[in-house]
C-alpha positions as CSV (number, residue, x, y, z in Angstrom):
1,M,61.0,61.2,-74.8
2,I,63.4,59.8,-77.3
3,D,63.3,61.4,-80.8
4,N,62.8,59.3,-83.9
5,V,65.7,59.0,-86.4
6,T,64.8,60.3,-89.9
7,N,66.7,60.8,-93.2
8,Y,67.5,64.3,-92.0
9,T,69.0,63.3,-88.7
10,K,72.7,64.1,-88.5
11,F,75.1,61.4,-87.5
12,L,76.0,62.9,-84.2
13,R,72.3,63.2,-83.2
14,W,71.7,59.7,-84.4
15,K,74.5,58.5,-82.1
16,E,72.9,60.4,-79.1
17,I,69.5,58.8,-79.9
18,T,71.1,55.4,-80.0
19,N,72.8,55.9,-76.7
20,E,69.5,57.1,-75.2
21,I,67.7,53.9,-76.4
22,I,70.5,51.7,-75.0
23,S,70.2,53.5,-71.6
24,S,66.4,53.2,-71.6
25,V,66.6,49.4,-72.4
26,G,69.1,48.8,-69.7
27,D,71.4,45.8,-69.2
28,I,69.6,42.8,-70.7
29,T,71.8,40.4,-68.8
30,T,70.0,41.5,-65.6
31,L,66.6,40.4,-67.0
32,T,64.9,37.8,-64.7
33,T,63.5,35.9,-67.6
34,D,65.1,32.7,-68.7
35,D,65.7,34.2,-72.2
36,K,68.1,37.1,-71.9
37,S,69.2,37.2,-75.6
38,N,67.1,40.2,-76.5
39,L,64.1,42.2,-75.4
40,V,61.7,40.7,-77.8
41,N,62.4,37.2,-76.6
42,A,62.2,38.3,-73.0
43,I,58.9,40.1,-73.6
44,N,57.5,37.1,-75.4
45,E,58.5,34.9,-72.4
46,V,56.7,37.3,-70.0
47,F,53.7,37.4,-72.3
48,A,53.5,33.6,-72.4
49,D,53.8,33.4,-68.6
50,L,51.0,36.1,-68.3
51,G,48.7,34.1,-70.5
52,N,45.6,35.2,-72.4
53,I,44.1,38.1,-70.4
54,D,40.8,37.4,-72.2
55,L,40.5,34.3,-69.9
56,L,40.7,36.4,-66.7
57,T,37.7,35.8,-64.4
58,T,37.9,39.3,-63.1
59,T,35.4,41.9,-64.3
60,D,38.2,44.1,-65.7
61,K,40.1,42.2,-68.4
62,S,41.9,45.2,-70.0
63,N,45.3,44.3,-68.4
64,A,46.9,42.3,-65.6
65,V,47.4,45.4,-63.4
66,N,43.7,46.3,-63.4
67,A,42.8,42.7,-62.8
68,I,45.2,42.5,-59.8
69,I,43.8,45.8,-58.4
70,E,40.3,44.3,-58.7
71,I,41.4,41.2,-56.8
72,V,43.2,43.2,-54.1
73,A,40.0,45.2,-53.6
74,D,38.0,42.0,-53.3
75,I,40.5,40.7,-50.7
76,G,40.2,43.8,-48.6
77,D,42.4,45.2,-46.0
78,M,44.5,42.3,-44.6
79,T,45.3,44.2,-41.5
80,L,41.6,43.7,-40.5
81,L,42.0,39.9,-40.5
82,K,41.1,38.4,-37.1
83,T,43.7,35.7,-37.5
84,T,47.1,36.1,-36.0
85,T,48.6,35.9,-39.5
86,K,47.7,39.1,-41.4
87,T,50.4,39.3,-44.1
88,I,49.3,36.6,-46.6
89,I,45.9,35.0,-47.4
90,V,47.3,31.5,-47.5
91,G,48.7,31.8,-44.0
92,A,45.5,33.2,-42.6
93,I,43.4,30.5,-44.3
94,N,45.7,27.8,-42.9
95,E,45.3,29.3,-39.5
96,V,41.5,29.2,-39.8
97,F,41.7,25.6,-41.1
98,D,43.8,24.5,-38.1
99,N,41.3,26.1,-35.7
100,V,38.4,24.4,-37.5
101,G,40.1,21.0,-37.1
102,P,39.7,17.8,-39.2
103,L,36.1,17.4,-40.4
104,E,36.3,13.6,-40.2
105,T,36.4,13.8,-36.4
106,L,33.0,15.5,-36.3
107,T,30.4,13.5,-34.3
108,T,27.6,14.6,-36.5
109,T,26.3,12.3,-39.3
110,N,27.2,14.9,-41.9
111,K,31.0,15.5,-42.0
112,T,31.3,17.2,-45.4
113,S,31.5,20.7,-44.1
114,C,31.1,22.8,-40.9
115,V,28.0,24.4,-42.4
116,N,26.3,21.1,-43.0
117,A,27.3,19.8,-39.5
118,I,26.0,23.0,-37.9
119,N,22.8,22.8,-39.9
120,E,22.4,19.2,-38.7
121,L,22.8,20.3,-35.1
122,D,20.4,23.2,-35.6
123,G,17.8,20.7,-36.9
124,E,18.3,18.5,-33.9
125,I,18.0,21.4,-31.5
126,G,14.7,22.5,-32.9
127,D,12.7,25.7,-32.7
128,L,13.8,27.5,-29.5
129,T,10.6,29.6,-29.6
130,T,8.7,26.4,-28.7
131,L,10.6,25.9,-25.5
132,S,8.2,25.7,-22.5
133,T,10.7,27.6,-20.3
134,D,10.4,31.3,-19.9
135,E,13.9,31.7,-21.4
136,K,13.7,30.9,-25.1
137,G,16.8,32.8,-26.4
138,T,19.4,30.1,-25.9
139,L,19.7,26.5,-24.8
140,V,22.1,27.6,-22.1
141,G,19.6,30.0,-20.7
142,A,16.7,27.5,-20.8
143,T,18.9,24.8,-19.2
144,N,19.9,27.1,-16.4
145,E,16.2,27.9,-15.8
146,V,15.4,24.2,-15.6
147,F,18.4,23.6,-13.4
148,G,17.2,26.4,-11.1
149,N,13.7,24.9,-11.0
150,V,15.1,21.4,-10.2
151,G,16.8,22.8,-7.1
152,D,19.6,21.5,-4.9
153,L,19.7,17.7,-5.3
154,S,21.6,17.4,-2.0
155,T,18.4,18.5,-0.2
156,L,16.3,15.6,-1.5
157,T,14.8,13.4,1.2
158,T,15.3,10.3,-0.8
159,D,18.3,8.0,-0.3
160,D,19.3,8.6,-3.8
161,T,20.4,12.3,-4.1
162,G,22.6,11.9,-7.2
163,S,19.9,12.6,-9.8
164,I,16.3,13.4,-10.3
165,V,15.8,10.2,-12.2
166,G,17.3,8.1,-9.4
167,A,15.1,9.9,-6.8
168,V,12.0,9.6,-8.9
169,N,12.6,5.9,-9.4
170,E,13.1,5.5,-5.7
171,V,9.8,7.2,-4.9
172,D,8.1,5.2,-7.6
173,A,9.3,2.0,-6.1
174,N,8.1,3.2,-2.7
175,V,4.7,4.1,-4.1
176,G,4.3,0.6,-5.4
177,D,1.9,-0.8,-8.0
178,L,-1.2,1.5,-8.3
179,T,-3.2,-1.3,-9.9
180,A,-3.0,-3.1,-6.5
181,L,-4.9,-0.3,-4.8
182,T,-8.2,-1.5,-3.3
183,T,-9.8,1.9,-4.0
184,T,-11.9,2.4,-7.1
185,A,-9.5,5.1,-8.3
186,Q,-6.2,3.4,-9.4
187,D,-4.8,6.0,-11.8
188,D,-3.0,8.1,-9.2
189,L,-2.4,8.4,-5.4
190,V,-4.3,11.8,-5.2
191,D,-7.5,10.3,-6.5
192,A,-7.1,7.2,-4.3
193,I,-6.4,9.3,-1.2
194,N,-9.3,11.6,-1.9
195,E,-11.5,8.5,-2.3
196,V,-10.4,7.2,1.1
197,D,-10.7,10.7,2.6
198,A,-14.3,11.0,1.4
199,D,-15.0,7.5,2.8
200,V,-13.4,8.3,6.1
201,A,-15.2,11.6,6.4
202,T,-18.4,9.7,6.8
203,R,-17.0,7.3,9.4
204,V,-15.0,9.4,11.9
205,L,-16.1,11.2,15.0
206,T,-17.1,14.8,14.4
207,S,-18.4,17.6,16.7
208,D,-21.9,16.2,16.0
209,F,-22.1,12.9,17.8
210,D,-25.1,11.9,15.8
211,T,-23.0,11.5,12.7
212,Y,-20.5,9.3,14.5
213,K,-20.3,5.8,13.0
214,P,-18.4,3.6,15.5
215,T,-16.2,1.0,13.9
216,I,-15.9,-1.1,17.1
217,Q,-17.9,-4.3,17.6
218,S,-21.2,-3.8,19.3
219,V,-23.9,-6.0,20.9
220,N,-25.8,-8.2,18.4
221,N,-29.5,-7.2,18.8
222,E,-30.8,-10.3,17.0
223,P,-32.8,-12.6,19.4
224,Q,-30.7,-15.6,20.3
225,I,-27.7,-14.0,18.6
226,G,-29.0,-14.9,15.1
227,R,-29.4,-18.6,15.7
228,F,-33.0,-18.7,14.3
229,S,-34.2,-20.7,17.3
230,I,-36.0,-20.5,20.6
231,A,-33.3,-21.7,23.0
232,T,-32.4,-21.4,26.6
233,K,-30.1,-18.4,27.2
234,N,-26.5,-19.4,27.0
235,S,-27.4,-22.9,25.9
236,V,-25.0,-24.4,23.3
237,A,-27.8,-26.6,21.8
238,V,-30.8,-25.5,19.8
239,T,-33.9,-27.6,19.2
240,T,-36.7,-25.5,17.6
241,F,-36.4,-23.4,14.5
242,N,-37.9,-19.9,14.9
243,T,-37.4,-16.5,13.2
244,D,-40.0,-14.5,15.2
245,D,-38.8,-11.1,16.3
246,T,-35.7,-11.3,14.1
247,V,-35.0,-9.0,11.1
248,I,-35.5,-12.1,8.9
249,Q,-39.3,-12.5,8.8
250,E,-41.7,-13.3,5.9
251,F,-42.7,-10.5,3.5
252,N,-44.6,-10.3,0.2
253,S,-46.1,-13.8,0.8
254,S,-42.6,-15.4,1.1
255,S,-42.2,-18.4,3.4
256,I,-39.3,-19.2,5.7
257,A,-38.5,-22.7,6.7
258,E,-35.9,-24.6,8.7
259,G,-32.7,-25.4,6.9
260,D,-29.6,-27.4,7.9
261,Q,-28.3,-27.1,11.5
262,F,-24.8,-26.7,12.8
263,I,-24.4,-29.4,15.4
264,N,-22.1,-29.2,18.4
265,D,-19.8,-32.3,18.8
266,N,-20.9,-33.4,15.3
267,A,-20.1,-36.8,13.9
268,D,-18.6,-35.4,10.7
269,N,-15.6,-34.3,12.7
270,G,-15.2,-37.1,15.2
271,G,-17.9,-36.1,17.6
272,L,-20.7,-38.1,19.3
273,G,-23.5,-36.0,17.8
274,A,-25.4,-36.3,14.6
275,S,-24.0,-35.6,11.1
276,M,-24.7,-32.2,9.4
277,G,-26.4,-31.5,6.0
278,A,-24.7,-30.5,2.8
279,D,-25.8,-26.8,3.0
280,I,-24.2,-26.3,6.5
281,Q,-21.0,-28.2,5.3
282,Q,-20.8,-25.7,2.3
283,L,-21.3,-22.8,4.7
284,L,-18.5,-24.0,7.0
285,S,-16.2,-24.3,4.0
286,A,-17.0,-20.8,2.9
287,M,-16.2,-19.6,6.5
288,L,-12.8,-21.4,6.2
289,R,-13.6,-23.5,9.3
290,V,-11.5,-26.6,9.2
291,S,-13.0,-29.7,10.7
292,P,-15.3,-27.8,13.1
293,R,-16.5,-30.2,15.8
294,Y,-17.6,-27.8,18.5
295,G,-19.5,-24.5,18.6
296,Y,-22.9,-22.9,19.4
297,E,-25.6,-24.5,17.4
298,Y,-27.7,-22.5,14.9
299,F,-30.1,-23.1,12.0
300,I,-30.0,-21.9,8.4
301,A,-33.2,-20.0,7.5
302,E,-34.4,-21.0,4.0
303,I,-36.6,-18.3,2.3
304,T,-38.8,-19.1,-0.6
305,G,-39.9,-16.0,-2.6
306,G,-43.5,-14.9,-2.6
307,T,-45.8,-13.3,-5.2
308,G,-46.1,-9.9,-3.5
309,T,-44.7,-6.7,-5.0
310,T,-44.7,-4.2,-2.1
311,N,-41.7,-1.9,-2.0
312,T,-40.3,-3.1,-5.3
313,I,-36.8,-1.9,-6.2
314,T,-35.5,-1.8,-9.8
315,V,-31.9,-2.5,-10.6
316,S,-30.7,-2.5,-14.2
317,T,-34.3,-2.5,-15.5
318,I,-35.2,-5.6,-13.5
319,D,-37.7,-5.5,-10.6
320,Y,-36.8,-7.2,-7.3
321,N,-39.3,-7.6,-4.5
322,P,-38.3,-7.7,-0.8
323,Q,-38.7,-11.2,0.7
324,T,-38.0,-10.3,4.3
325,T,-39.1,-7.7,6.9
326,N,-37.9,-6.8,10.4
327,G,-41.4,-6.0,11.5
328,N,-40.8,-2.2,11.6
329,K,-38.9,-2.8,14.9
330,F,-36.6,-0.1,16.3
331,I,-33.2,-0.7,14.7
332,T,-31.4,2.6,15.5
333,R,-32.0,6.2,16.4
334,I,-32.7,9.0,13.8
335,D,-29.5,10.1,12.0
336,Q,-27.6,7.1,13.2
337,W,-26.2,4.1,11.3
338,V,-27.4,0.6,11.4
339,T,-25.5,-2.5,10.3
340,W,-26.6,-6.0,9.4
341,V,-24.2,-8.9,8.9
342,G,-24.8,-12.5,7.8
343,W,-24.1,-15.2,5.4
344,I,-26.4,-15.5,2.3
345,K,-26.6,-18.0,-0.5
346,L,-29.0,-18.1,-3.5
347,T,-29.9,-21.8,-3.9
348,T,-32.5,-21.6,-6.6
349,L,-33.3,-18.8,-9.2
350,N,-36.8,-19.4,-10.5
351,N,-37.2,-16.6,-13.0
352,A,-35.0,-17.1,-16.1
353,G,-35.1,-13.4,-16.8
354,D,-33.5,-12.5,-13.5
355,L,-29.8,-12.5,-12.8
356,G,-29.9,-13.2,-9.1
357,I,-31.0,-11.5,-5.9
358,I,-30.4,-8.1,-4.6
359,V,-29.1,-7.2,-1.1
360,G,-29.4,-3.6,0.2
361,D,-31.4,-0.7,-1.2
362,A,-30.1,2.3,-3.1
363,D,-29.3,4.2,0.2
364,S,-27.2,1.3,1.6
365,T,-23.5,0.5,1.3
366,V,-22.9,-3.3,1.0
367,Y,-19.8,-5.3,1.6
368,I,-19.4,-8.7,0.0
369,D,-16.7,-10.8,1.7
370,G,-15.3,-7.6,3.2
371,T,-15.1,-5.6,0.0
372,D,-17.2,-2.5,-0.5
373,V,-19.4,-3.2,-3.6
374,G,-21.7,-0.1,-3.3
375,A,-25.5,-0.3,-3.3
376,S,-27.7,-3.2,-4.2
377,P,-25.1,-5.7,-5.4
378,L,-26.2,-8.9,-7.2
379,I,-25.7,-12.4,-5.7
380,T,-26.0,-15.3,-8.1
381,V,-26.4,-19.0,-7.7
382,A,-22.8,-19.5,-8.9
383,D,-21.6,-17.3,-6.0
384,G,-22.4,-19.9,-3.3
385,W,-22.2,-18.6,0.2
386,K,-21.2,-15.0,0.6
387,H,-20.5,-13.0,3.7
388,V,-22.7,-9.8,3.5
389,R,-22.5,-6.6,5.5
390,V,-25.2,-3.9,4.9
391,T,-24.8,-0.4,6.4
392,K,-27.4,2.4,6.2
393,Q,-28.0,5.7,7.9
394,L,-31.6,6.3,8.9
395,T,-32.3,10.0,8.4
396,D,-36.0,10.6,9.3
397,S,-37.1,7.6,11.4
398,E,-35.9,4.8,13.7
399,F,-37.2,2.0,11.6
400,D,-36.9,0.7,8.0
401,E,-39.2,-2.3,7.6
402,N,-37.2,-4.1,4.8
403,F,-33.7,-3.6,6.2
404,P,-31.4,-5.2,5.3
405,M,-33.4,-5.6,2.0
406,I,-33.0,-9.2,0.7
407,A,-35.0,-8.9,-2.6
408,G,-35.7,-11.5,-5.2
409,N,-38.8,-12.9,-7.0
410,V,-41.4,-15.6,-6.7
411,S,-40.1,-19.1,-5.9
412,D,-36.4,-18.0,-5.6
413,V,-34.8,-20.0,-2.7
414,I,-32.5,-17.9,-0.5
415,Q,-30.6,-19.2,2.6
416,V,-29.5,-17.0,5.5
417,A,-27.3,-17.9,8.5
418,C,-25.6,-16.3,11.5
419,S,-27.6,-13.0,11.3
420,G,-26.6,-10.0,13.3
421,I,-27.9,-6.4,13.6
422,Y,-26.1,-3.5,15.3
423,N,-26.8,0.1,16.2
424,G,-24.0,2.0,14.5
425,F,-21.5,1.5,11.7
426,V,-20.0,-1.8,12.7
427,D,-17.5,-4.2,11.1
428,V,-17.3,-7.6,12.8
429,G,-15.1,-9.1,10.1
430,L,-15.9,-12.3,8.3
431,H,-17.5,-14.1,11.3
432,K,-17.3,-17.8,11.4
433,G,-20.4,-18.6,13.5
434,V,-23.0,-16.9,15.6
435,I,-22.0,-13.5,17.1
């Protein structure tokens, strides 16, 4: 420590103290300040460069050294930086910046910062815990699980094995338009196939022959093959109308009269015979017979509804009464099927409250123009001639007096032609004459 100079300090000591001060100050020409004229100016320059320490943002504002020590502590040990550059903060930050890349090239909507871009992605990814996969920890894990469940695309049996979408589209095209299915179920193939399977199950040969419903054509058991006439066997011509011993006989006070006749070699189509009536002409048109000149002759049976109410059936709250009987004749054996086919037209509907006539009872399956319409379908005046097939399984007897069940009400006028009855479940198609 340099002593102070007082009034009692001898000159020699004063000299020594002065030299000590000069030695402690050093060579002012080596100052790094711009002003090197004296210490005061140099210190003032440093002080000016240092600035007002009260404006420091550090917690410690007592002096610059303490503030710097505080900053160094906040920076931490630079050797622990994960960047390659570990000597200066600026270099390390630049290295990180370069690794981040230019924000404007981000493909996210938000490009202001990596944090905002990442948050945007996180929002689009959604809540991983709601994934339906077993793996919910990461998208990669969930994707791998889905990929594993998809399987090896090269083993697809479709022509397109490039992608699931392509294969599915190929299958979809092969399946076709479900709405074009003729089954009742049209929502998916499984329901449609099950419907067909259930239908086939009642039609195919099983170990119990009594449940077999043959689908081949059988012999028509109607007298004179449904011509409604007494005629010489194998004679083309008919002369006398008659429904005796047929399945179309009067019931519930109905009456059955002779209708129009199909005439062989008729004049309507260039023949030598007589012309045919309008009803038979309409029937031939419904049969899609074009200019029919030749064929086995037959009559239309015209039924007028009677007043009786025996064996009434109710459909949609309306009562319908059978207008025909088969006379309780043997029509098939017990537990076997019976089939009736014919052409039917409702000419006149007398009761304004009725909607039409009913064909087939609740235990029958009825086909109109070849289409399964279930049990007891309605035929209206507007329908004109309809091809009708009625099938039923007799479970406890060999007869059913009202089969095929043509039911209407008093004064309804119903026409029937080309009748046929068969033992078994038979489909003769839409026949175009007597069978």
